C-alpha positions in Angstrom: 7.9 12.1 3.8 6.6 9.4 2.7 3.7 9.7 0.4 1.8 6.4 0.5 -1.0 5.3 -1.8 -3.1 2.2 -1.3 -5.0 1.0 -4.4 -7.5 -1.7 -3.6 -10.3 -3.4 -5.4 -13.6 -5.1 -4.7 -14.1 -7.4 -2.8 -11.3 -6.1 -0.6 -13.3 -3.0 0.4 -15.0 -4.6 3.4 -11.9 -6.7 4.3 -9.7 -3.7 5.1 -9.7 -1.5 8.2 -8.1 1.5 6.6 -7.2 3.4 9.8 -5.5 0.4 11.4 -3.7 -0.5 8.2 -2.5 3.1 7.7 -1.1 3.1 11.2 0.8 -0.1 10.5 2.1 1.3 7.3 3.3 4.5 9.0 5.0 2.4 11.8 6.8 0.4 9.1 8.0 3.5 7.3 9.2 5.0 10.5 10.9 1.8 11.8 12.5 0.7 8.5 13.1 3.9 6.4 13.6 6.4 9.2 10.6 8.5 8.2 9.1 10.9 10.7 5.7 10.0 12.0 4.2 13.4 11.3 5.4 13.2 7.7 3.6 10.0 6.9 0.6 10.5 4.6 -1.6 7.8 3.2 -4.3 8.1 0.5 -6.6 5.2 -0.2 -8.0 4.7 -3.7 -10.8 2.1 -4.1 -12.0 0.6 -7.3 -15.2 -1.4 -7.6 -13.8 -3.1 -10.7 -10.6 -5.2 -10.7 -9.8 -7.5 -13.6 -7.6 -10.6 -13.3 -6.5 -12.4 -16.4 -9.4 -13.4 -18.6 -11.8 -14.0 -15.7 -15.1 -12.3 -15.5 -14.6 -9.2 -13.2 -18.2 -9.6 -11.9 -17.3 -13.1 -10.5 -15.5 -11.3 -7.6 -12.9 -14.0 -7.2 -9.9 -11.7 -6.8 -9.0 -8.8 -4.5 -6.1 -6.6 -5.5 -4.1 -4.5 -3.0 -1.1 -2.5 -4.2 0.8 -0.1 -2.0 3.1 2.6 -3.5 5.5 4.4 -1.1 7.2 7.6 -2.4 10.3 8.5 -0.4 12.9 11.3 -0.8 16.1 10.0 -2.2 18.8 8.6 0.1 17.5 5.2 1.2 19.6 2.1 0.2 18.2 -0.6 -2.0 18.3 -2.9 1.0 16.1 -0.5 3.0 13.6 -0.1 0.2 13.4 -3.9 -0.2 12.9 -4.5 3.5 10.1 -1.9 3.5 8.3 -3.5 0.5 8.6 -6.9 2.1 7.2 -5.6 5.3 4.3 -3.9 3.5 3.4 -7.1 1.6 3.3 -8.9 5.0 1.1 -6.2 6.4 -1.3 -6.6 3.6 -1.5 -10.3 4.2 -2.1 -9.7 7.9 -4.6 -6.9 7.5 -6.7 -7.9 4.5 -9.0 -10.8 4.8 -10.8 -11.1 1.5 -13.1 -14.0 2.4 -13.7 -17.5 1.2 -13.1 -18.2 -2.4 -11.3 -14.9 -3.0 -7.6 -14.8 -4.0 -5.7 -11.8 -2.6 -3.1 -10.3 -4.9 -0.8 -8.2 -2.7 2.0 -6.1 -3.9 4.1 -3.1 -2.9 6.8 -0.8 -4.3 9.0 1.9 -3.0 10.1 4.6 -5.3 12.1 7.7 -4.9 10.3 11.0 -5.4 11.7 13.1 -8.2 13.9 16.1 -7.3 11.2 18.3 -8.6 8.8 17.2 -5.7 7.5 20.1 -3.6 4.8 20.2 -1.0 2.8 22.9 0.8 1.0 22.8 4.1 -1.5 25.5 5.0 
């Protein structure tokens, strides 16, 4: 494990190298949360519409990137906090939204429910 999901919005699409970013996320999960490299899985979900406050979404002045990391239970709160801090820093380093665009970067680590199951075929 982990199950990693990266949600990101326009105009962040062209400002994110997904393969490089996923590799950095996996390295952080391995180094901080003792995940196994072969267990790291990242899914990117792009939205061409992100809305910030009352601003016109078509103005394109805001890029949103949110990373959710699902881990099996057992990591300390300190470990989860270190991982989220590292991920926010990775977003800042890997996403360059361009002039006049404000980047809204966030991350959370959650524990997967005990009902979680997976299958590989």
